[in-house]
C-alpha positions in Angstrom: 113.9 242.6 -84.9 111.9 239.1 -83.1 113.8 236.1 -84.6 112.3 232.7 -84.8 113.3 231.5 -81.3 111.5 234.5 -79.7 108.1 233.8 -81.6 108.8 229.9 -80.4 108.9 230.9 -77.2 106.3 233.0 -76.7 103.7 231.2 -79.1 105.0 228.1 -80.0 101.7 226.2 -81.3 101.3 228.9 -83.9 100.9 228.3 -87.4 104.4 229.7 -88.8 103.5 228.4 -92.5 100.7 226.6 -94.2 100.6 225.1 -98.0 97.7 226.2 -99.5 96.7 222.7 -101.5 97.9 220.2 -99.2 97.1 221.6 -95.8 100.6 220.7 -94.6 101.6 222.9 -91.5 104.5 223.6 -89.6 104.7 225.7 -85.6 107.0 228.5 -84.8 108.4 225.5 -82.4 109.1 222.7 -85.0 110.2 225.5 -87.7 112.3 227.2 -85.1 114.0 223.3 -84.0 114.2 222.3 -87.7 116.1 225.1 -88.7 118.4 225.1 -85.9 119.2 221.5 -86.3 119.6 222.0 -90.6 121.8 225.0 -89.5 124.1 222.9 -87.4 124.9 220.3 -90.2 125.7 223.2 -92.8 128.1 224.0 -90.3 129.0 220.3 -89.4 129.5 219.9 -93.5 132.6 222.6 -92.6 130.5 225.6 -95.1 132.0 229.0 -93.0 130.9 232.3 -92.4 129.8 233.9 -95.8 130.1 230.7 -98.1 127.4 229.8 -100.0 124.4 227.2 -101.0 121.7 227.1 -103.5 118.2 225.5 -103.3 116.3 224.2 -106.2 113.3 223.7 -104.7 109.5 224.2 -105.6 107.1 225.8 -103.0 107.3 224.1 -99.9 107.9 224.4 -95.9 112.0 223.1 -96.3 112.4 225.9 -98.9 112.2 228.5 -95.6 114.1 226.1 -93.2 116.7 226.0 -95.0 116.7 230.0 -95.5 116.2 230.6 -92.0 119.1 227.7 -91.2 121.4 229.7 -93.8 121.0 233.0 -92.1 121.8 231.1 -88.7 125.1 229.4 -90.5 126.2 232.7 -91.7 125.8 231.6 -95.1 124.4 233.3 -98.0 121.8 231.1 -100.4 120.4 231.0 -103.3 117.3 229.8 -104.4 117.2 228.9 -108.0 114.4 229.1 -110.6 112.5 225.8 -111.4 112.2 226.3 -114.9 115.7 227.1 -115.4 117.7 224.8 -118.0 120.5 222.7 -116.8 122.6 225.1 -118.8 121.5 228.2 -116.8 121.4 226.5 -113.5 125.0 225.3 -113.9 125.9 229.1 -114.9 124.2 230.4 -112.0 126.2 228.0 -109.4 129.1 228.8 -110.9 128.8 232.2 -110.7 127.5 232.8 -107.3 130.4 230.3 -106.0 127.6 228.1 -103.9 129.4 225.1 -102.4 126.4 222.8 -102.3 122.7 222.2 -103.5 119.4 220.9 -102.1 117.6 220.1 -104.7 114.2 218.0 -105.4 115.8 215.1 -107.1 113.4 215.4 -110.6 113.9 219.2 -111.0 118.1 219.1 -111.7 118.2 215.0 -113.3 120.0 216.3 -116.1 122.2 218.7 -114.5 125.7 218.8 -114.5 127.9 220.4 -112.0 131.1 219.5 -109.5 129.4 220.7 -106.4 127.6 218.4 -103.9 124.2 217.9 -104.6 121.5 216.8 -101.7 117.9 215.3 -102.3 115.5 217.2 -100.2 113.0 214.6 -99.4 116.1 211.7 -98.9 119.5 212.8 -97.8 118.3 216.0 -96.3 115.8 214.6 -93.6 118.6 212.0 -92.8 121.1 214.5 -92.0 118.9 216.1 -89.8 118.3 213.3 -87.7 121.7 213.2 -86.0 121.4 216.9 -84.7 119.6 218.0 -81.7 117.0 220.5 -81.9 118.6 222.6 -79.1 122.3 222.7 -79.4 123.4 226.0 -79.3 125.5 228.2 -82.7 128.2 229.2 -82.8 128.1 233.3 -83.0 128.1 233.9 -86.7 127.1 237.2 -88.9 123.6 236.5 -90.2 123.1 235.1 -93.3 121.4 236.2 -96.4 119.8 235.6 -99.8 122.5 236.1 -102.9 119.6 236.3 -105.6 120.0 236.4 -109.0 117.8 238.2 -111.7 115.4 236.6 -113.8 117.5 237.6 -116.7 114.7 239.2 -119.1 117.5 241.0 -120.5 120.7 238.8 -120.9 122.2 236.3 -118.5 120.7 236.5 -115.1 122.6 238.5 -112.7 123.4 238.5 -109.2 123.5 241.3 -106.6 125.2 239.9 -103.7 125.0 242.6 -99.9 127.2 242.3 -96.9 126.4 240.0 -94.1 124.9 241.8 -91.1 127.2 241.1 -88.1 126.3 239.1 -85.5 126.0 242.0 -82.6 123.7 243.6 -85.0 121.4 240.4 -85.7 118.1 242.1 -84.4 117.9 244.8 -86.6 115.6 245.1 -88.7 116.0 243.6 -92.5 113.6 246.6 -93.7 113.2 250.2 -94.3 111.4 252.6 -91.3 108.6 253.4 -93.9 107.4 249.2 -94.3 106.0 248.4 -91.5 103.5 251.2 -90.9 102.8 251.4 -94.5 101.7 247.8 -94.9 100.3 246.7 -91.3 102.5 243.5 -91.0 102.1 242.1 -87.2 101.3 239.6 -85.3 97.9 239.1 -86.2 99.3 238.8 -90.0 98.2 235.7 -92.2 100.2 236.6 -95.6 99.0 234.6 -98.7 102.4 234.4 -101.2 100.9 232.9 -104.5 104.3 232.9 -106.3 107.2 230.8 -106.2 109.3 231.4 -103.1 112.7 231.5 -105.3 111.8 235.2 -106.3 113.0 238.3 -104.4 109.7 240.2 -103.1 107.3 236.9 -102.2 110.5 235.0 -100.8 111.5 238.3 -98.3 107.8 239.2 -97.5 107.4 235.7 -96.2 110.8 235.8 -94.1 109.1 239.4 -92.7 106.0 237.7 -91.7 107.8 235.5 -89.8 109.7 237.9 -88.2 106.9 239.4 -87.0 105.1 236.6 -85.5 102.3 236.0 -88.4 101.2 233.1 -90.7 102.5 232.3 -94.2 100.0 230.5 -96.5 102.4 229.3 -99.4 100.2 228.1 -103.0 102.4 225.9 -104.7 101.3 226.8 -108.1 98.7 230.2 -108.7 95.3 229.2 -110.0 92.9 232.3 -109.8 89.8 230.6 -107.9 92.4 229.0 -105.7 94.0 232.2 -104.5 90.3 233.4 -103.7 89.6 229.9 -101.2 93.0 230.4 -99.9 92.0 234.3 -98.8 88.2 233.2 -97.6 89.4 229.7 -95.8 92.8 231.1 -94.1 90.7 234.5 -93.6 94.2 236.0 -95.3 94.5 239.8 -94.5 97.6 240.6 -96.2 98.7 239.2 -100.0 100.9 240.2 -103.2 100.7 240.0 -106.4 101.8 240.8 -109.8 99.2 242.6 -112.9 99.2 239.0 -114.8 97.5 237.4 -111.4 95.0 240.3 -111.8 94.2 239.7 -114.9 93.7 236.3 -114.1 91.3 236.9 -111.4 88.9 239.2 -113.4 88.7 236.8 -116.3 86.2 234.5 -113.3 83.3 234.2 -114.3 81.3 237.5 -111.6 79.1 235.1 -109.8 82.5 232.3 -108.9 84.3 235.8 -107.6 81.5 236.9 -105.7 81.4 233.3 -104.2 84.4 234.1 -102.1 84.5 236.2 -98.5 87.3 238.2 -99.2 86.5 240.5 -95.9 89.1 239.8 -93.9 91.8 241.2 -96.8 92.7 244.7 -95.9 96.5 245.1 -98.1 96.9 243.5 -101.2 100.7 244.3 -102.7 101.5 244.4 -106.1 104.8 245.3 -107.8 107.0 243.6 -110.5 105.5 244.6 -113.8 103.5 248.2 -114.7 99.8 247.2 -114.6 97.5 248.8 -117.0 95.4 251.3 -115.4 91.9 249.7 -116.6 93.3 246.5 -114.8 94.0 248.2 -111.6 91.1 250.1 -112.0 88.5 246.9 -112.0 90.6 245.5 -109.2 90.0 248.5 -106.7 86.2 248.7 -108.0 86.4 244.5 -107.1 88.6 244.7 -103.4 88.2 248.4 -102.4 90.9 250.9 -102.3 93.5 247.9 -100.3 95.9 248.1 -103.6 99.5 249.4 -102.9 101.8 249.6 -105.6 105.5 249.9 -105.5 108.2 250.0 -108.0 111.8 249.0 -107.1 114.3 246.0 -107.8 116.7 243.9 -106.5 119.4 246.5 -106.8 117.6 248.7 -104.1 118.8 252.1 -105.7 115.6 253.3 -104.9 111.5 253.0 -104.3 108.6 254.2 -104.8 105.1 253.7 -103.6 101.7 254.7 -104.4 98.6 253.5 -102.1 95.0 253.3 -103.6 93.3 256.8 -103.0 96.7 258.3 -104.6 96.5 256.1 -107.5 92.9 256.9 -107.8 94.0 261.1 -108.2 97.0 260.0 -110.6 95.7 257.1 -112.2 99.2 255.0 -114.3 101.5 256.2 -111.7 103.7 253.9 -109.2 103.6 256.8 -107.0 106.7 259.1 -105.1 109.9 257.8 -103.4 110.2 256.7 -100.1 113.7 255.9 -100.7 115.9 258.9 -102.4 114.8 261.4 -105.0 113.9 260.7 -108.6 115.5 262.6 -111.8 114.2 262.5 -115.3 117.4 262.3 -117.2 118.0 263.1 -121.3 120.7 261.0 -123.2 122.9 263.5 -122.5 122.3 263.3 -118.5 120.6 266.9 -118.5 117.2 267.2 -116.6 113.9 267.0 -118.0 111.2 268.7 -116.9 107.5 267.1 -115.9 106.0 265.0 -118.3 108.7 264.5 -120.9 110.0 260.9 -120.9 113.4 260.1 -120.1 115.9 257.8 -118.1 114.4 256.9 -114.9 117.6 258.0 -111.9 117.6 257.8 -108.4 120.0 259.4 -106.0 120.0 258.6 -102.0 119.8 255.4 -102.5 121.8 252.0 -101.5 125.2 251.9 -103.6 125.0 248.2 -105.3 127.7 245.8 -107.8 126.6 243.9 -109.9 128.4 239.7 -108.5 131.3 239.3 -111.2 130.0 242.2 -113.9 132.1 245.4 -113.1 130.4 246.5 -116.7 127.3 245.7 -115.9 127.3 247.8 -112.0 129.1 250.9 -114.1 126.6 251.0 -116.7 123.7 251.3 -113.6 125.4 254.7 -112.6 126.0 257.8 -114.5 128.7 260.7 -114.0 127.2 261.8 -110.7 126.9 258.5 -108.7 122.6 258.5 -109.8 121.6 254.9 -110.3 118.8 253.4 -112.6 117.0 250.5 -113.2 117.1 251.0 -116.8 113.6 252.3 -117.2 112.3 255.6 -119.2 109.6 257.5 -117.9 108.1 261.2 -116.5 107.3 262.8 -113.5 104.4 264.5 -112.9 103.9 268.2 -111.7 103.3 267.1 -108.3 106.4 264.5 -108.8 104.7 261.1 -109.4 106.6 258.5 -111.0 105.1 257.0 -114.8 106.8 253.9 -116.1 107.3 254.1 -120.0 109.4 251.5 -121.2 113.1 249.8 -120.9 115.4 251.7 -123.0 116.3 248.3 -125.2 112.4 248.6 -125.6 112.4 252.0 -127.5 111.4 251.7 -130.6 112.8 254.9 -133.2 110.4 255.0 -136.2 111.1 257.9 -138.8 113.2 259.4 -136.1 110.4 259.8 -133.7 110.8 258.0 -130.5 107.8 255.6 -130.1 107.0 253.7 -126.6 105.3 250.7 -126.3 104.1 251.2 -122.8 101.8 254.2 -123.9 100.7 252.5 -127.2 100.0 249.1 -125.0 98.0 250.8 -122.2 95.2 252.6 -124.9 94.9 249.2 -126.9 94.1 247.9 -122.9 91.5 249.9 -122.8 89.9 248.5 -126.1 87.2 245.7 -124.6 88.4 243.1 -126.7 92.1 243.0 -126.0 93.1 240.8 -123.4 96.8 241.6 -123.5 99.3 243.6 -125.6 102.5 243.9 -126.8 103.8 246.1 -129.3 107.3 245.9 -130.9 109.2 247.2 -133.5 110.0 245.8 -137.1 111.9 246.7 -139.4 110.5 248.6 -142.3 112.3 250.5 -145.4 110.7 253.8 -145.3 110.6 254.3 -141.5 113.5 252.2 -140.0 111.2 250.5 -137.7 107.6 250.1 -137.8 104.8 249.8 -134.6 103.7 246.7 -134.4 101.0 245.5 -131.8 100.6 241.8 -131.1 97.4 241.8 -129.4 95.5 238.7 -126.7 92.0 239.1 -127.6 89.0 238.2 -125.4 86.6 238.3 -128.3 86.9 238.7 -132.2 88.2 242.0 -133.3 89.5 243.2 -137.1 93.0 244.6 -136.8 91.7 247.5 -138.4 89.2 248.0 -135.8 92.4 248.2 -133.4 94.3 250.4 -135.6 91.4 252.7 -135.8 91.3 252.9 -131.9 94.6 254.0 -131.7 94.5 256.5 -134.0 91.5 258.1 -132.3 93.6 258.4 -129.5 97.6 258.7 -130.6 99.5 260.7 -132.6 100.1 259.4 -136.0 104.0 257.8 -135.6 102.6 256.0 -132.4 100.0 254.7 -134.6 100.4 250.4 -135.0 101.1 250.0 -138.6 100.1 246.2 -138.3 98.6 243.8 -135.6 98.6 240.4 -134.8 97.5 237.9 -133.1 98.5 235.3 -130.2 97.6 232.7 -128.4 99.6 234.3 -125.3 102.3 236.5 -124.7 105.7 235.2 -123.1 106.3 236.1 -119.8 108.6 235.6 -116.8 108.2 233.7 -113.3 107.3 236.9 -112.0 105.2 238.4 -114.7 107.5 240.6 -116.7 106.4 240.4 -120.1 109.7 239.0 -122.3 109.0 241.7 -125.1 112.5 240.6 -126.6 111.0 237.0 -127.1 108.1 238.7 -129.2 110.4 241.6 -130.8 112.8 238.1 -132.2 109.3 236.9 -133.0 107.8 239.2 -135.0 111.4 240.4 -136.9 111.5 236.8 -138.1 108.5 235.8 -139.2 
């Protein structure tokens, strides 16, 4: 696998990273030199192979040069969400065992932690000035990211994998199917509109650099700015979450049509289920360039689907490219096509949550199959469809009700922009179905209930509808259903 040094020698003046809003850019030669100096600095601090650092940074070039420096120094590095509260940051720092925090000073002003801290705009730059661009580095294992979940179902969980030995440093860090599936290469211009402390944006930017392309980074997602970036930089590849699609489609038609998107040939999306009407509208606009995958940081399995397959199986997240998918009931028995159960994978990568053996054990069953904790079903051709997380299941009058199914129906109503379905206490049924809806235009609750009644079995029809200005989502675009549920149950 080509590395940064390879591209610095082969195409030294080619732009490796570019910040869209500011135009700040760095070439392969400059990025290679700064990563080398940063690695020397980290080693000079006494950090040993396998030690960890943490990065509390916005989307900026320094995030990527430090990631590369940690790889060269044989260190784990943990990017932290800039939206975490001080107590949450302190928890991840302690749990990960990080020995150094590199921060944008204004992001951690109230943080109380015992580990050394250094500002990326002051001390870090001064530290790099003391080292040479070309001093050889010791032969250490290849460092890697040590990422934590967004914590949508509790405190963040970390997955820490073994470092790659030095002698295997040129082994690709992606699965065999990845490169031919998406077509990344030297001509790639990859747009990353999402935070770089998330797994997929971070890793896809690094892969772009490993293959000699250019990564265009947005400091913050903005729908029209994203279209401008595609047109201005002749973007070829990109990655999104469904919420971004919704914001893009909300732009007036004339403003959407004003941008030349002809260079754009691969739009990848994941992180959250995409409503069928939303995805169909994106394919109609951008063409059949959308690629979806279902996976997780645990890497126990992955499914993928391209636009042509999706149009034949709307709503599916594809078939497995790693391992096999099994739908099991609560007793661990296989379920036939069409029946909803737990989604389990066999043949995937073994993993363990850091410092959380009980959580690790709950992700595996007695047969060694692993799960992300989601519910879904397979169709007759083996395509997977997501329902919900097990924790989101509504039990109403003894009937299992899957919120995602109801939300898909509500998404088809022209007045509905977004919907979240939760269970609220009910004296007769135990739980009653409630829909929390963000609207595009005025609509009566009774009209939405009637719309669902014409398309869903009785127990699935919302008994109440309430309206909201917006729905809480994680930075990865995942709906924070637990927050909606808590608010509705206390209302």
